[in-house]
C-alpha positions as a Markdown table, in Angstrom:
| # | Residue | x | y | z |
|---|---|---|---|---|
| 1 | Met | 23.0 | -3.1 | 8.7 |
| 2 | Ala | 21.3 | -2.0 | 5.4 |
| 3 | Glu | 22.9 | 1.1 | 3.7 |
| 4 | Lys | 20.5 | 3.8 | 4.7 |
| 5 | Arg | 18.9 | 5.9 | 1.8 |
| 6 | Pro | 19.8 | 9.4 | 1.8 |
| 7 | Leu | 17.4 | 12.2 | 2.4 |
| 8 | Glu | 16.4 | 13.8 | -0.8 |
| 9 | Thr | 15.5 | 17.5 | -1.3 |
| 10 | Asp | 13.8 | 19.4 | -4.0 |
| 11 | Asp | 17.3 | 20.1 | -5.8 |
| 12 | Asp | 17.6 | 16.5 | -6.2 |
| 13 | Asn | 14.8 | 16.1 | -8.1 |
| 14 | Asn | 14.8 | 19.0 | -11.0 |
| 15 | Asn | 13.2 | 17.0 | -13.5 |
| 16 | Asn | 10.0 | 16.7 | -11.0 |
| 17 | Asn | 9.9 | 20.6 | -10.0 |
| 18 | Asn | 8.9 | 21.7 | -13.6 |
| 19 | Tyr | 5.9 | 18.9 | -13.1 |
| 20 | Asp | 2.7 | 20.9 | -12.4 |
| 21 | Gly | 0.4 | 18.1 | -11.3 |
| 22 | Ser | -2.0 | 18.9 | -13.8 |
| 23 | Ile | -4.4 | 16.1 | -14.8 |
| 24 | Val | -3.0 | 14.4 | -18.2 |
| 25 | Glu | -4.4 | 12.3 | -21.1 |
| 26 | Ile | -7.6 | 10.0 | -20.3 |
| 27 | Lys | -7.2 | 6.5 | -19.3 |
| 28 | Arg | -8.5 | 4.1 | -21.8 |
| 29 | Gln | -9.2 | 0.7 | -21.1 |
| 30 | Lys | -6.3 | -1.7 | -22.3 |
| 31 | Thr | -8.3 | -3.5 | -24.9 |
| 32 | Ser | -9.2 | -3.8 | -28.6 |
| 33 | Leu | -11.9 | -5.8 | -28.4 |
| 34 | Ser | -15.5 | -4.9 | -27.9 |
| 35 | Leu | -16.5 | -5.0 | -24.1 |
| 36 | Val | -19.2 | -7.8 | -23.6 |
| 37 | Gly | -20.1 | -8.1 | -19.9 |
| 38 | Arg | -21.5 | -11.2 | -18.1 |
| 39 | Gly | -24.9 | -12.2 | -19.8 |
| 40 | Gln | -24.1 | -10.2 | -23.1 |
| 41 | Lys | -24.2 | -10.9 | -26.7 |
| 42 | Thr | -22.5 | -10.1 | -29.7 |
| 43 | Gln | -24.7 | -9.4 | -32.8 |
| 44 | Asn | -24.9 | -13.0 | -33.9 |
| 45 | Gly | -26.1 | -13.9 | -30.5 |
| 46 | Gln | -23.1 | -15.8 | -29.3 |
| 47 | Pro | -21.2 | -14.8 | -26.3 |
| 48 | Gln | -17.7 | -13.0 | -26.5 |
| 49 | Gly | -14.9 | -13.6 | -24.0 |
| 50 | Pro | -14.8 | -14.7 | -20.7 |
| 51 | Asp | -17.5 | -13.5 | -17.9 |
| 52 | Arg | -16.7 | -10.3 | -16.6 |
| 53 | Thr | -16.5 | -10.4 | -12.8 |
| 54 | Ser | -16.7 | -6.6 | -11.9 |
| 55 | Ala | -18.0 | -3.3 | -12.9 |
| 56 | Leu | -14.9 | -2.0 | -14.4 |
| 57 | Leu | -14.9 | -0.6 | -17.8 |
| 58 | Ala | -12.5 | -3.4 | -18.9 |
| 59 | Pro | -11.0 | -6.1 | -17.4 |
| 60 | Thr | -7.8 | -4.2 | -17.2 |
| 61 | Met | -7.5 | -0.4 | -17.0 |
| 62 | Leu | -4.3 | 1.6 | -17.4 |
| 63 | Leu | -4.2 | 4.9 | -15.4 |
| 64 | Thr | -1.2 | 7.4 | -16.5 |
| 65 | Gly | -0.5 | 10.7 | -15.1 |
| 66 | His | 2.4 | 10.5 | -12.3 |
| 67 | Gly | 5.2 | 12.2 | -13.3 |
| 68 | Asp | 7.8 | 9.6 | -11.9 |
| 69 | Gln | 7.5 | 6.3 | -10.0 |
| 70 | Val | 4.5 | 5.2 | -8.4 |
| 71 | Phe | 5.2 | 4.1 | -4.7 |
| 72 | Cys | 1.6 | 3.1 | -3.1 |
| 73 | Val | -2.0 | 2.4 | -4.0 |
| 74 | Arg | -5.1 | 1.8 | -2.0 |
| 75 | Phe | -8.9 | 1.9 | -2.5 |
| 76 | Asn | -11.0 | 3.9 | 0.1 |
| 77 | Pro | -13.4 | 1.9 | 1.8 |
| 78 | Glu | -16.4 | 2.0 | -0.6 |
| 79 | Gly | -14.0 | 0.9 | -3.4 |
| 80 | Asp | -15.0 | 3.9 | -6.0 |
| 81 | Ile | -11.7 | 6.0 | -5.5 |
| 82 | Val | -8.3 | 4.9 | -5.7 |
| 83 | Ala | -5.2 | 6.6 | -4.1 |
| 84 | Ser | -1.8 | 6.9 | -5.3 |
| 85 | Gly | 1.5 | 8.3 | -4.5 |
| 86 | Ser | 4.5 | 9.1 | -6.2 |
| 87 | His | 8.2 | 10.5 | -6.5 |
| 88 | Asp | 6.4 | 13.6 | -8.2 |
| 89 | Lys | 5.6 | 14.3 | -4.7 |
| 90 | Lys | 1.5 | 14.1 | -5.6 |
| 91 | Ile | -1.0 | 12.0 | -4.2 |
| 92 | Phe | -3.6 | 11.3 | -7.2 |
| 93 | Leu | -7.3 | 10.3 | -6.8 |
| 94 | Trp | -8.8 | 8.4 | -9.3 |
| 95 | Arg | -12.3 | 7.0 | -10.3 |
| 96 | Thr | -12.4 | 3.1 | -9.7 |
| 97 | Tyr | -15.2 | 3.3 | -12.5 |
| 98 | Gly | -15.9 | 4.5 | -16.1 |
| 99 | Glu | -12.7 | 6.1 | -17.6 |
| 100 | Cys | -10.9 | 6.1 | -14.3 |
| 101 | Glu | -10.7 | 9.8 | -14.2 |
| 102 | Asn | -8.1 | 11.7 | -12.2 |
| 103 | Phe | -10.0 | 14.0 | -10.6 |
| 104 | Ser | -7.9 | 15.4 | -7.7 |
| 105 | Val | -4.3 | 15.9 | -6.9 |
| 106 | Leu | -3.5 | 16.7 | -3.6 |
| 107 | Ser | 0.2 | 18.7 | -3.3 |
| 108 | Gly | 2.0 | 19.6 | -0.2 |
| 109 | His | 4.8 | 17.2 | 0.4 |
| 110 | Lys | 8.4 | 18.1 | -0.1 |
| 111 | Asn | 9.4 | 14.8 | -1.5 |
| 112 | Ala | 8.2 | 11.3 | -2.7 |
| 113 | Val | 4.9 | 10.1 | -1.2 |
| 114 | Leu | 6.1 | 6.7 | 0.0 |
| 115 | Gln | 2.7 | 5.5 | 1.4 |
| 116 | Val | -1.0 | 6.6 | 1.6 |
| 117 | Gln | -3.7 | 5.1 | 3.7 |
| 118 | Trp | -7.6 | 5.9 | 4.0 |
| 119 | Thr | -9.2 | 6.6 | 7.1 |
| 120 | Gly | -12.0 | 4.1 | 8.6 |
| 121 | Asp | -14.6 | 6.4 | 7.4 |
| 122 | Gly | -13.0 | 7.2 | 4.0 |
| 123 | Glu | -13.1 | 11.0 | 4.8 |
| 124 | His | -9.5 | 11.4 | 5.2 |
| 125 | Leu | -6.1 | 10.1 | 4.0 |
| 126 | Val | -2.8 | 10.2 | 5.6 |
| 127 | Ser | 0.7 | 10.1 | 4.2 |
| 128 | Cys | 4.1 | 10.1 | 4.8 |
| 129 | Ser | 7.4 | 11.0 | 3.1 |
| 130 | Pro | 11.4 | 11.4 | 3.3 |
| 131 | Asp | 10.3 | 15.1 | 3.9 |
| 132 | Thr | 10.1 | 13.9 | 7.5 |
| 133 | Thr | 6.8 | 14.6 | 8.0 |
| 134 | Val | 3.1 | 12.7 | 8.4 |
| 135 | Arg | 0.3 | 14.6 | 6.6 |
| 136 | Ser | -3.6 | 14.1 | 6.4 |
| 137 | Trp | -6.0 | 15.2 | 4.0 |
| 138 | Asp | -9.6 | 15.8 | 3.2 |
| 139 | Ala | -10.7 | 13.4 | 0.5 |
| 140 | Met | -13.5 | 15.6 | -0.5 |
| 141 | Thr | -11.8 | 19.0 | -0.6 |
| 142 | Gly | -8.1 | 17.8 | -1.5 |
| 143 | Glu | -7.1 | 20.1 | 1.1 |
| 144 | Gln | -4.0 | 19.6 | 3.5 |
| 145 | Val | -5.7 | 19.3 | 7.0 |
| 146 | Gly | -2.8 | 18.5 | 9.2 |
| 147 | Ile | 1.2 | 18.1 | 9.1 |
| 148 | Met | 3.0 | 15.8 | 11.5 |
| 149 | Lys | 6.4 | 17.1 | 12.0 |
| 150 | Asp | 7.9 | 15.2 | 15.0 |
| 151 | His | 10.1 | 12.9 | 13.0 |
| 152 | Thr | 13.6 | 14.0 | 12.4 |
| 153 | Asp | 14.5 | 11.7 | 9.4 |
| 154 | Ile | 13.1 | 10.1 | 6.3 |
| 155 | Val | 9.3 | 8.9 | 7.1 |
| 156 | Asn | 9.3 | 5.6 | 5.5 |
| 157 | Cys | 5.6 | 3.9 | 6.4 |
| 158 | Cys | 2.5 | 4.9 | 8.2 |
| 159 | Ser | -0.8 | 3.4 | 8.8 |
| 160 | Val | -4.2 | 4.2 | 10.4 |
| 161 | Gln | -6.6 | 2.9 | 13.1 |
| 162 | Arg | -9.4 | 1.1 | 11.3 |
| 163 | Arg | -12.1 | 2.2 | 13.7 |
| 164 | Gly | -12.7 | 4.1 | 16.7 |
| 165 | Thr | -10.5 | 7.2 | 17.2 |
| 166 | Pro | -8.8 | 8.4 | 14.6 |
| 167 | Met | -5.3 | 7.3 | 15.2 |
| 168 | Ala | -2.3 | 7.1 | 12.6 |
| 169 | Val | 0.8 | 5.4 | 13.5 |
| 170 | Ser | 4.2 | 5.9 | 11.5 |
| 171 | Gly | 7.8 | 4.7 | 11.1 |
| 172 | Ser | 10.9 | 6.6 | 10.5 |
| 173 | Asp | 14.7 | 6.5 | 9.7 |
| 174 | Asp | 15.0 | 8.2 | 13.2 |
| 175 | Cys | 14.4 | 4.6 | 14.9 |
| 176 | Ser | 11.1 | 5.9 | 16.2 |
| 177 | Val | 7.6 | 4.6 | 15.8 |
| 178 | Lys | 5.1 | 7.7 | 16.6 |
| 179 | Leu | 1.3 | 7.4 | 17.5 |
| 180 | Trp | -0.9 | 10.6 | 16.1 |
| 181 | Asp | -4.7 | 11.7 | 17.3 |
| 182 | Met | -5.4 | 13.0 | 14.1 |
| 183 | Arg | -7.7 | 15.6 | 16.0 |
| 184 | Ala | -4.3 | 16.9 | 18.2 |
| 185 | Lys | -1.4 | 18.4 | 17.4 |
| 186 | Gly | 1.9 | 16.6 | 18.0 |
| 187 | Ala | 2.6 | 12.8 | 18.8 |
| 188 | Thr | 0.9 | 11.3 | 21.5 |
| 189 | Lys | 3.2 | 8.4 | 21.9 |
| 190 | Thr | 7.1 | 7.8 | 20.5 |
| 191 | Leu | 8.0 | 4.1 | 20.6 |
| 192 | Thr | 12.0 | 4.0 | 20.3 |
| 193 | Glu | 13.8 | 1.2 | 18.6 |
| 194 | Arg | 17.3 | 0.4 | 17.7 |
| 195 | Tyr | 17.1 | 0.5 | 13.9 |
| 196 | Gln | 15.5 | 2.6 | 11.1 |
| 197 | Ile | 11.6 | 1.4 | 10.7 |
| 198 | Thr | 10.5 | 0.4 | 7.3 |
| 199 | Ala | 7.3 | -0.7 | 8.0 |
| 200 | Val | 4.1 | -0.4 | 10.4 |
| 201 | Asp | 0.4 | -1.3 | 11.1 |
| 202 | Ile | -1.8 | -0.8 | 13.9 |
| 203 | Ser | -4.6 | -3.2 | 15.3 |
| 204 | Glu | -8.2 | -2.4 | 14.6 |
| 205 | Asp | -8.5 | -1.2 | 18.4 |
| 206 | Gly | -5.2 | 0.6 | 18.5 |
| 207 | Asp | -4.1 | -1.5 | 21.2 |
| 208 | Gln | -1.3 | -3.0 | 19.5 |
| 209 | Val | 1.1 | -1.5 | 16.9 |
| 210 | Phe | 3.0 | -3.7 | 14.7 |
| 211 | Thr | 6.8 | -2.9 | 13.6 |
| 212 | Gly | 9.4 | -4.0 | 11.2 |
| 213 | Gly | 12.8 | -2.8 | 10.1 |
| 214 | Ile | 16.2 | -3.4 | 9.2 |
| 215 | Asp | 17.1 | -5.9 | 11.8 |
| 216 | Asn | 14.7 | -8.3 | 9.9 |
| 217 | Thr | 12.3 | -9.0 | 13.0 |
| 218 | Val | 8.8 | -8.2 | 13.8 |
| 219 | Lys | 8.0 | -6.7 | 17.1 |
| 220 | Val | 4.6 | -6.5 | 18.5 |
| 221 | Trp | 4.0 | -3.5 | 20.9 |
| 222 | Asp | 1.5 | -3.3 | 23.7 |
| 223 | Val | 0.6 | 0.4 | 23.0 |
| 224 | Arg | -1.0 | 0.7 | 26.9 |
| 225 | Lys | 2.2 | -0.6 | 28.5 |
| 226 | Asp | 4.8 | 1.0 | 25.9 |
| 227 | Asp | 6.2 | -2.6 | 25.5 |
| 228 | Val | 7.3 | -5.4 | 23.3 |
| 229 | Ile | 5.0 | -8.3 | 24.1 |
| 230 | Met | 6.2 | -10.3 | 20.8 |
| 231 | Thr | 9.2 | -10.6 | 18.8 |
| 232 | Leu | 8.6 | -12.7 | 15.5 |
| 233 | Glu | 11.8 | -14.1 | 13.8 |
| 234 | Gly | 12.1 | -15.7 | 10.4 |
| 235 | His | 13.0 | -13.2 | 7.9 |
| 236 | Ser | 16.8 | -12.9 | 6.9 |
| 237 | Asp | 16.5 | -9.1 | 5.4 |
| 238 | Thr | 14.9 | -5.9 | 5.6 |
| 239 | Ile | 10.9 | -6.0 | 6.2 |
| 240 | Thr | 9.4 | -3.4 | 3.5 |
| 241 | Gly | 5.9 | -3.8 | 4.2 |
| 242 | Met | 3.1 | -5.3 | 6.6 |
| 243 | Glu | -0.5 | -5.6 | 6.7 |
| 244 | Val | -2.7 | -6.9 | 9.6 |
| 245 | Ser | -5.4 | -9.3 | 8.2 |
| 246 | Pro | -9.1 | -8.4 | 7.7 |
| 247 | Ser | -9.9 | -10.6 | 11.0 |
| 248 | Gly | -6.9 | -9.0 | 13.0 |
| 249 | Thr | -5.6 | -12.3 | 13.5 |
| 250 | His | -2.7 | -12.9 | 11.5 |
| 251 | Leu | 0.1 | -10.2 | 10.2 |
| 252 | Leu | 1.5 | -10.0 | 6.4 |
| 253 | Thr | 5.0 | -9.2 | 6.1 |
| 254 | Asn | 7.1 | -8.6 | 2.4 |
| 255 | Ser | 10.9 | -8.8 | 3.0 |
| 256 | Met | 14.1 | -7.9 | 0.9 |
| 257 | Asp | 14.7 | -11.9 | 1.5 |
| 258 | Asn | 12.2 | -12.6 | -1.1 |
| 259 | Thr | 9.4 | -14.0 | 1.0 |
| 260 | Met | 6.2 | -12.9 | 2.4 |
| 261 | Arg | 5.1 | -14.5 | 5.5 |
| 262 | Ser | 1.7 | -14.9 | 7.7 |
| 263 | Trp | 2.2 | -14.6 | 11.2 |
| 264 | Asp | -0.4 | -15.8 | 13.7 |
| 265 | Val | -0.7 | -12.6 | 16.2 |
| 266 | Arg | -3.2 | -14.2 | 18.3 |
| 267 | Pro | -2.4 | -13.8 | 22.2 |
| 268 | Tyr | -2.5 | -17.7 | 22.8 |
| 269 | Ala | -1.1 | -19.0 | 19.3 |
| 270 | Pro | 1.4 | -21.6 | 19.2 |
| 271 | Asp | 4.9 | -20.8 | 19.5 |
| 272 | Ser | 5.4 | -21.4 | 15.7 |
| 273 | Arg | 3.7 | -18.1 | 15.0 |
| 274 | Cys | 4.6 | -18.3 | 11.1 |
| 275 | Val | 2.0 | -20.2 | 9.6 |
| 276 | Arg | 2.6 | -19.5 | 5.5 |
| 277 | Val | 5.8 | -18.6 | 3.7 |
| 278 | Phe | 4.8 | -17.3 | 0.1 |
| 279 | Thr | 7.6 | -17.4 | -2.7 |
| 280 | Gly | 7.7 | -16.4 | -6.2 |
| 281 | His | 8.2 | -12.6 | -6.2 |
| 282 | Gln | 11.7 | -10.8 | -6.2 |
| 283 | His | 13.2 | -7.7 | -4.7 |
| 284 | Gly | 15.8 | -6.1 | -7.1 |
| 285 | Phe | 18.5 | -3.6 | -6.8 |
| 286 | Glu | 16.6 | -0.7 | -6.2 |
| 287 | Lys | 15.8 | -1.5 | -2.7 |
| 288 | Asn | 12.4 | -0.1 | -2.8 |
| 289 | Leu | 10.0 | -0.6 | -0.2 |
| 290 | Leu | 7.8 | -3.1 | -1.5 |
| 291 | Arg | 4.5 | -3.4 | 0.4 |
| 292 | Cys | 1.9 | -6.2 | 0.7 |
| 293 | Ala | -2.1 | -6.7 | 0.9 |
| 294 | Trp | -4.6 | -9.0 | 1.8 |
| 295 | Ser | -7.8 | -9.4 | 0.0 |
| 296 | Ala | -11.0 | -8.3 | 1.8 |
| 297 | Asp | -12.1 | -12.0 | 2.6 |
| 298 | Gly | -8.6 | -12.7 | 3.6 |
| 299 | Lys | -8.2 | -15.9 | 1.4 |
| 300 | Gln | -5.6 | -14.1 | -1.0 |
| 301 | Val | -2.6 | -12.2 | -0.5 |
| 302 | Ser | -0.4 | -9.9 | -2.7 |
| 303 | Gly | 2.7 | -8.0 | -2.6 |
| 304 | Gly | 5.2 | -5.8 | -4.5 |
| 305 | Ser | 7.8 | -7.4 | -6.9 |
| 306 | Ser | 10.9 | -6.2 | -8.5 |
| 307 | Asp | 10.1 | -8.7 | -11.4 |
| 308 | Arg | 7.4 | -6.5 | -12.9 |
| 309 | Phe | 4.4 | -9.0 | -12.0 |
| 310 | Val | 1.7 | -9.0 | -9.7 |
| 311 | His | 1.8 | -11.8 | -7.8 |
| 312 | Ile | -1.4 | -13.4 | -5.9 |
| 313 | Trp | -1.3 | -16.0 | -3.6 |
| 314 | Ser | -3.7 | -18.5 | -1.9 |
| 315 | Val | -3.6 | -18.1 | 1.8 |
| 316 | Ala | -4.7 | -21.6 | 2.5 |
| 317 | Thr | -2.1 | -23.5 | 0.1 |
| 318 | Gly | 0.5 | -20.9 | -0.5 |
| 319 | Asp | 0.3 | -21.5 | -4.0 |
| 320 | Val | 0.4 | -18.6 | -6.8 |
| 321 | Leu | -2.8 | -17.9 | -8.2 |
| 322 | Tyr | -1.9 | -15.3 | -10.6 |
| 323 | Ser | 1.4 | -13.7 | -12.0 |
| 324 | Leu | -0.2 | -10.8 | -13.8 |
| 325 | Pro | 2.2 | -8.9 | -16.4 |
| 326 | Gly | 1.8 | -5.5 | -17.8 |
| 327 | His | 4.2 | -3.1 | -15.9 |
| 328 | Glu | 7.7 | -2.3 | -17.1 |
| 329 | Gly | 9.0 | -1.3 | -14.0 |
| 330 | Ser | 9.2 | -3.0 | -10.3 |
| 331 | Val | 5.6 | -3.2 | -9.0 |
| 332 | Asn | 6.0 | -1.2 | -5.7 |
| 333 | Asp | 2.5 | -1.8 | -4.0 |
| 334 | Val | -0.5 | -3.8 | -4.5 |
| 335 | Ala | -4.4 | -3.0 | -3.1 |
| 336 | Phe | -7.3 | -5.4 | -3.3 |
| 337 | His | -10.8 | -4.0 | -3.9 |
| 338 | Pro | -12.9 | -4.2 | -0.6 |
| 339 | Lys | -16.0 | -5.3 | -2.3 |
| 340 | Glu | -15.1 | -6.9 | -5.9 |
| 341 | Pro | -12.7 | -9.0 | -7.4 |
| 342 | Ile | -10.3 | -6.3 | -8.6 |
| 343 | Val | -6.4 | -5.6 | -7.9 |
| 344 | Ala | -4.9 | -2.4 | -8.3 |
| 345 | Ser | -0.9 | -2.1 | -8.5 |
| 346 | Ala | 1.7 | 0.8 | -8.7 |
| 347 | Ser | 4.7 | 0.7 | -10.5 |
| 348 | Ser | 7.8 | 2.4 | -10.9 |
| 349 | Asp | 7.0 | 2.5 | -14.8 |
| 350 | Lys | 4.9 | 5.7 | -13.7 |
| 351 | Thr | 1.8 | 4.0 | -14.1 |
| 352 | Leu | -0.9 | 2.0 | -12.3 |
| 353 | Tyr | -3.3 | -1.0 | -13.6 |
| 354 | Leu | -6.7 | -2.1 | -12.2 |
| 355 | Gly | -7.3 | -5.7 | -12.9 |
| 356 | Glu | -10.2 | -7.8 | -13.0 |
| 357 | Leu | -9.8 | -11.4 | -11.2 |
| 358 | Ala | -12.0 | -14.4 | -12.0 |
| 359 | His | -13.9 | -16.0 | -9.3 |
| 360 | Ile | -12.0 | -18.9 | -7.6 |
């Protein structure tokens, strides 16, 4: 059994207690060249640099301001706002475009923010923390609008239903998975497992919940029956992140065994449900919960890696398409832009990058 991480308290993080969450230096583009977008010319009429593929101010943007490790990052459904969560207990909201302004700081958690998710309408965020809570936030005002306290230990992960009823799901070291109707108080359902839960997701219609933990297996729950209908085996170490594909037919998982896997979760799929194994990234001694993500078209995947690179794979072939440098610490989470070829990364070096990808 993996060693359980201790529940930290405010006193454990005295270096963070003096951090006031204030917005710090402006984030400048990471380039010393003049910006020449697609179709633009230099003064002598000659094109400079590769064609641009996105509306980012520069091909690579560095976002600074968090006071400690950044554990999670997600774009809102429109792609014009980035949310990040950190060990500094804050959630930052950034503009995707222009100078990537940090325009809002969401405060309330008493410990690190381990994961943050947007609701399907982009109006709210859901976050979780070792402070044993799941919280919801108004994205427009930055106000905390809900606090869900039914867990009794570290809450490692959370996710939200993409459409329909505003449902959230969370997994904890208390060995439970809880479903929450964000319009009501208290958990609407509790699913109990034998081991700590470190990764969760929920199907688009909310009928299925996917869980992973320190027992190295993925379980698919039928929420209506409160029963496990599928167990996916193949990983040999703790599952640290998972995400359902945009089509809803496959599940991506990241594991401390240094692999990511794509699973066919359709009802009548072949017995061998692991359809692709992605390798090349690493999990380090820090034992961070490294997450994973699909591109909006479902053709590429990426995941956190302790080797400081952002690795991106082709879903069709399993080949590594990119290994992007820049971070000086573990890459803990990645997110693809919903509309443009942009990837965001969150790192233990306290920074985020937004990077423009080429058309493939």
